[in-house]
C-alpha positions in Angstrom: 60.2 82.0 108.0 59.6 80.4 111.4 62.3 78.9 113.6 61.9 75.4 112.3 62.1 76.4 108.7 65.2 78.5 109.5 66.8 75.6 111.3 66.0 73.2 108.3 67.4 75.5 105.7 70.3 76.5 107.9 71.4 72.9 108.3 71.0 72.4 104.6 73.1 75.4 103.7 75.9 74.6 106.2 76.1 71.1 104.7 76.2 72.6 101.2 79.0 75.1 102.2 81.0 72.3 103.9 80.7 70.2 100.7 81.6 73.2 98.5 84.8 73.9 100.4 85.9 70.4 99.9 84.8 70.1 96.3 85.3 73.6 94.8 87.9 72.0 92.6 85.2 70.3 90.5 84.1 73.7 89.1 85.9 75.7 86.4 87.8 78.4 88.3 86.6 81.2 86.2 82.9 81.6 85.3 82.2 81.0 81.6 79.0 83.0 81.3 78.7 85.8 78.9 77.9 89.4 79.8 74.2 89.8 80.6 73.6 86.1 80.7 72.7 86.0 84.5 70.6 89.1 84.3 68.6 87.7 81.5 67.5 84.8 83.7 66.2 87.1 86.5 62.8 88.8 86.5 62.9 92.5 85.8 60.5 93.3 88.7 60.6 92.3 92.4 58.3 89.4 93.6 54.9 90.7 94.8 54.2 87.6 97.0 56.4 85.5 99.2 58.2 82.6 97.5 59.2 79.3 99.0 62.9 79.0 100.1 63.1 75.8 98.1 62.5 77.8 94.9 65.0 80.4 95.9 67.7 77.8 96.5 66.9 76.0 93.3 67.4 79.3 91.4 70.6 79.9 93.3 72.0 76.6 92.0 70.6 77.0 88.5 71.1 80.8 87.9 73.7 82.1 90.3 76.3 79.4 90.6 77.1 79.3 86.9 78.1 83.0 87.2 80.4 82.5 90.2 84.2 82.7 89.7 85.6 80.4 92.4 88.1 82.3 94.5 88.3 79.3 96.9 89.4 77.0 94.1 92.8 75.4 94.7 93.6 76.4 91.1 93.1 80.1 91.9 96.4 81.9 91.0 94.9 85.2 89.9 95.0 88.8 91.2 95.8 88.2 94.9 94.0 85.6 97.1 90.8 86.4 98.9 90.8 83.3 101.0 88.5 82.1 103.7 88.4 79.2 106.2 85.8 77.2 108.0 86.5 79.1 111.3 86.1 82.5 109.5 82.8 81.4 107.9 81.4 80.4 111.3 82.4 83.7 112.8 80.7 85.5 109.9 77.6 83.5 110.5 77.5 84.4 114.1 78.0 88.1 113.3 75.1 88.0 110.8 72.9 86.2 113.3 73.6 88.7 116.0 73.0 91.6 113.5 75.4 93.8 115.4 75.9 97.4 114.3 79.0 98.5 116.2 79.2 102.2 115.5 79.9 103.2 119.1 81.0 101.3 122.2 77.5 101.1 123.8 75.9 99.7 120.7 77.9 96.5 121.4 80.8 96.8 123.9 82.1 93.4 122.9 82.4 94.4 119.3 84.6 97.4 120.1 86.7 95.7 122.8 87.3 92.5 120.8 88.4 94.7 117.9 90.9 96.5 120.1 92.3 93.1 121.3 92.6 91.3 118.0 94.1 94.4 116.3 96.8 94.5 119.0 97.4 90.8 118.4 97.9 91.5 114.7 100.3 94.4 115.6 102.4 92.0 117.7 102.3 89.3 114.9 103.8 91.6 112.2 106.3 93.3 114.6 104.9 96.8 114.7 106.1 98.7 117.8 103.9 99.3 120.9 102.0 102.5 120.6 100.4 101.8 117.2 96.6 101.4 117.4 94.5 99.5 115.0 91.0 99.6 113.5 89.4 97.2 111.0 88.4 98.8 107.7 86.6 97.1 104.9 89.4 97.3 102.4 92.9 98.7 101.9 91.5 101.2 99.5 89.4 102.7 102.3 92.4 102.6 104.7 94.6 104.4 102.2 91.9 107.0 101.8 91.7 107.5 105.5 95.5 107.9 105.7 95.4 110.5 102.9 92.7 112.5 104.7 94.5 112.4 108.0 97.7 113.4 106.3 95.9 116.3 104.6 94.5 117.5 107.9 97.7 117.2 109.9 99.6 119.1 107.2 97.1 122.0 107.2 96.4 122.2 110.9 92.9 120.7 110.2 92.1 123.7 108.0 90.8 121.8 104.9 88.1 120.2 107.0 87.0 123.7 108.0 87.4 125.9 105.0 88.7 123.8 102.1 91.9 123.9 100.2 94.0 127.1 100.0 97.1 125.6 98.3 98.2 122.6 96.3 99.2 119.7 98.4 101.4 116.9 97.0 101.4 113.2 97.5 104.2 110.8 96.4 104.1 107.2 95.4 106.1 104.8 93.2 104.7 104.3 89.7 104.1 100.7 90.8 101.7 101.8 93.6 98.2 100.4 93.6 95.4 102.3 91.7 93.6 102.9 95.0 96.3 105.6 95.7 95.2 107.6 92.7 91.5 107.1 93.5 92.1 108.2 97.1 94.0 111.3 96.0 91.0 112.3 93.8 88.4 111.6 96.5 90.4 113.4 99.1 90.5 116.5 96.9 94.3 116.6 96.3 93.7 116.4 92.6 95.2 113.8 90.3 97.9 116.2 89.1 99.2 116.5 92.6 100.0 112.8 92.8 103.7 112.5 92.0 104.9 109.2 90.7 108.5 108.4 91.7 110.7 106.2 89.4 111.6 102.7 90.5 114.8 100.6 90.3 115.4 97.4 88.5 113.4 95.4 91.1 110.4 97.8 90.7 111.0 99.4 94.2 110.7 103.2 94.8 114.1 105.0 94.6 114.5 107.1 97.7 116.9 109.6 96.1 114.3 110.3 93.4 111.7 110.8 96.1 113.8 113.4 97.9 114.6 115.1 94.6 110.8 115.4 93.8 110.1 116.8 97.2 112.9 119.4 96.9 111.6 120.4 93.4 108.1 120.9 94.8 109.3 123.0 97.7 111.2 125.3 95.3 108.0 125.6 93.3 106.0 126.7 96.3 104.1 123.5 96.6 103.4 121.7 99.9 104.6 118.1 100.2 102.2 116.2 102.5 102.3 112.4 102.2 104.3 109.5 100.8 102.6 106.1 100.1 105.1 103.3 100.2 104.2 99.7 99.1 105.3 96.4 100.5 104.3 93.8 97.9 103.1 95.8 94.9 100.3 94.3 92.9 102.1 94.0 89.6 105.4 92.5 90.8 105.5 92.1 94.6 108.1 94.8 94.9 109.1 96.1 98.3 109.7 99.8 98.7 112.6 100.5 101.2 110.8 101.8 104.2 113.7 102.9 106.3 115.3 105.4 103.9 111.8 106.5 102.8 110.9 107.0 106.4 114.0 109.0 107.1 113.1 111.3 104.2 109.5 111.7 105.5 110.8 112.6 109.0 113.3 115.1 107.5 110.5 117.0 105.6 107.6 116.4 108.0 105.6 114.2 105.6 103.1 111.5 106.6 104.2 108.0 105.6 101.5 105.5 104.8 102.6 101.9 104.1 100.4 99.8 101.9 101.2 96.2 102.7 97.7 94.9 101.8 99.0 91.6 100.3 102.5 91.0 101.7 101.9 92.3 105.3 100.7 88.9 106.3 104.1 87.4 105.4 105.7 89.6 108.1 104.5 87.1 110.7 107.4 84.9 109.5 110.7 85.9 111.1 112.4 85.3 107.7 110.2 87.8 106.0 110.1 90.5 108.7 112.8 92.3 106.7 110.1 93.6 104.4 108.7 95.8 107.2 112.1 97.1 108.3 111.6 100.8 108.9 107.9 100.5 109.4 108.3 102.2 112.8 108.7 105.4 110.7 105.2 104.9 109.4 102.3 107.1 110.5 99.9 104.5 109.2 100.1 101.0 107.8 97.5 98.6 106.3 97.4 94.9 105.5 94.5 92.6 104.6 93.8 89.5 106.7 91.1 88.9 104.0 93.8 88.3 101.4 96.3 85.9 103.0 95.2 85.3 106.6 92.3 82.9 106.1 89.7 85.6 107.0 86.9 86.0 104.5 86.3 89.3 102.8 86.1 92.0 104.1 88.7 92.6 106.8 91.5 95.1 106.4 93.8 95.9 109.4 94.7 99.6 109.5 97.2 100.9 112.1 98.0 104.5 113.0 100.8 105.9 115.2 98.8 108.9 116.5 95.1 108.0 116.7 94.2 111.5 117.8 95.0 112.8 114.3 92.8 110.2 112.8 89.9 110.8 115.1 90.1 114.6 114.8 90.0 114.2 111.1 86.7 112.2 111.2 84.9 112.9 114.4 81.5 114.6 114.4 79.4 114.7 117.6 75.7 115.0 116.9 73.6 114.9 120.1 71.9 111.7 119.1 75.3 109.8 119.1 76.6 111.1 122.4 76.8 108.6 125.3 77.9 108.8 128.9 81.1 106.8 128.4 82.5 108.5 125.3 85.4 110.0 127.3 86.7 106.5 128.4 86.1 104.2 125.4 86.9 104.0 121.7 84.1 104.8 119.4 85.3 103.4 116.1 82.9 105.5 114.1 85.5 108.3 114.5 88.3 106.1 113.1 87.1 106.1 109.5 84.5 107.1 106.9 81.5 104.9 107.8 79.2 105.5 110.8 77.8 102.0 110.7 80.2 99.2 111.3 80.0 95.4 110.9 81.3 93.1 113.6 84.3 92.0 111.6 86.5 91.3 114.6 84.5 88.2 115.4 85.6 86.2 112.4 89.2 87.4 112.8 89.1 86.2 116.4 87.8 82.8 115.3 90.6 82.5 112.8 93.4 83.5 115.1 92.2 81.2 117.9 91.4 78.3 115.5 94.7 78.3 113.7 97.1 80.0 116.1 100.1 81.9 115.0 102.0 78.7 114.2 99.2 77.3 112.1 99.0 80.5 110.0 102.8 80.6 109.7 102.8 77.0 108.3 100.3 77.9 105.6 102.1 81.0 104.5 105.4 79.2 104.4 103.8 76.5 102.2 102.5 79.1 99.8 105.9 80.8 99.5 107.6 77.4 99.0 105.1 76.5 96.2 105.7 79.8 94.5 109.5 79.2 94.6 108.9 75.7 93.3 106.9 77.0 90.4 109.7 79.6 89.6 112.4 77.0 89.8 110.6 74.4 87.7 109.6 76.9 85.1 113.2 78.1 84.7 114.3 74.6 83.8 113.1 75.7 80.3 115.2 78.7 79.4 112.5 80.0 77.1 110.5 81.1 80.2 111.7 84.4 81.7 111.2 85.5 85.4 110.5 89.2 85.2 110.6 90.2 88.9 112.1 88.9 92.1 110.0 86.3 94.0 109.9 87.7 97.5 106.7 86.2 98.6 104.2 84.0 96.7 103.9 86.0 93.4 105.8 84.9 90.3 105.9 87.1 87.2 106.9 85.4 84.0 106.6 85.2 80.3 107.6 83.0 77.4 110.4 84.5 75.5 111.9 82.7 72.5 113.7 85.8 71.2 111.0 87.1 68.8 110.3 90.8 68.7 108.7 92.4 71.7 105.4 93.2 70.1 105.1 89.6 69.0 106.1 88.4 72.5 103.4 90.4 74.0 100.8 89.0 71.7 102.0 85.4 72.2 101.9 85.7 76.0 98.4 87.2 75.9 97.3 84.2 73.8 99.1 81.8 76.2 97.3 83.3 79.2 93.9 83.1 77.5 94.6 79.4 76.5 95.7 78.5 80.0 92.6 80.1 81.6 90.3 78.5 79.1 91.1 75.1 80.5 89.0 76.0 83.6 91.5 74.2 85.8 93.6 77.2 86.7 93.1 81.0 86.6 95.9 83.6 86.3 96.0 87.3 85.4 98.4 89.6 83.8 100.2 93.0 84.1 102.8 94.8 82.2 106.4 95.4 83.5 108.6 97.8 81.5 106.2 97.4 78.6 106.3 93.6 78.7 103.1 91.6 78.8 103.6 89.6 82.0 101.7 86.6 83.4 101.2 86.6 87.1 100.8 83.4 89.2 100.2 84.0 92.9 99.9 81.1 95.4 97.7 82.0 98.3 94.5 79.9 98.3 94.1 77.9 101.5 93.7 74.5 99.8 96.3 74.8 97.1 98.8 71.9 97.2 101.9 71.0 95.2 99.9 69.0 92.7 97.9 72.1 91.7 101.1 74.1 91.1 102.5 71.2 89.0 99.3 71.1 87.1 99.6 74.8 86.4 103.2 74.2 85.1 101.9 71.3 82.9 99.1 73.4 81.4 101.4 76.3 80.7 103.9 74.1 78.9 101.2 72.2 77.0 99.5 75.4 75.8 102.8 76.9 74.9 103.6 73.9 72.7 100.1 74.1 71.0 100.5 77.8 70.2 104.0 77.3 68.8 102.5 74.8 66.2 100.6 77.6 64.5 
């Protein structure tokens, strides 16, 4: 493809993306294709000869687009958001055009130093104390794994990296913690049986007294407590583990405290939500995802550590072919995580922070929280709908409950969710809380307005009425 063709198709695709961002609402939120349907329309072997870009784009529209679930749809209320913005897309385009691989400082000094600066901006925005250093990871799952590995090495004097495990090491998290904690524990070699789930209170937050009791039991049994993973904004319910008492326990017993604030960390830019991170100064590491709720397209996960030397000593390897003359005076982010190669993620984040400013981002987050509270309040006007968890941020957990037996309620609410999603106008997901089938509605998409939330309410009530007729 020569320059002129690239320019032609580039303009065409920018126009298409601009239109898509404005008109995503015209699509059904959730793809309606069946398993294997997309694959059946694609050739089983790669093309032998070059194909014209017109044909590639035609197939994109005919084959690929029907299989897209539209995360940027204003009716997106599922999982957690993974929103983007025009500024972020332009930053990503520039990053792709530059083709930067920022594994060490000298492979692109701007990539490293911009990352240092924007990560410190984020630190200030969420109120972490000075001294914490940040690095962009791909996801919170990776950041949590990095925290577990660093905790493992600090607890063993970096022995496991050298000779492997010599004793059982214990990790603690609430039973509401994200599944990535269990995955990280397995990958890091702790073993699933050494992940201790701590009971939660009526608001689904970890109970500090139960944590300390579990630690004491393990010490008496000759096991070695190593790390606690606390969550701010759990996936199922949006619960907030109390960081200050958890941090005091970690300090008392010498445990690493990792805070998973992947979703709700963004809300801490609001003074009225800063309470959720009270006690975060006890944390050895903390992660939140700008690619969830801060208008920065996937992937971009902000990972902070109190002592970067523990992290770099855990990961650093110094082959001759990677050594440079400035290693002693710069940050080489290849030593701050698992990957050697690193994308220029800081560029899109920089575009977002400059394009919206702190006040612009605050305004959007406040709007989302207001809309979630509006949904909760309007839903509760009908006493048959039950709110199953506190609404701290923009996640509402609810179910229909007309008093029938629990098993029937679970079945009814599953049918209700399926009927709501089948409309194509909204998309929600579910969880279980205390054995109750729970519908989750989370507001976080950049273009979601009050009318979309009211539309969701209308659809829920309409489908409830239809199901009650049978």
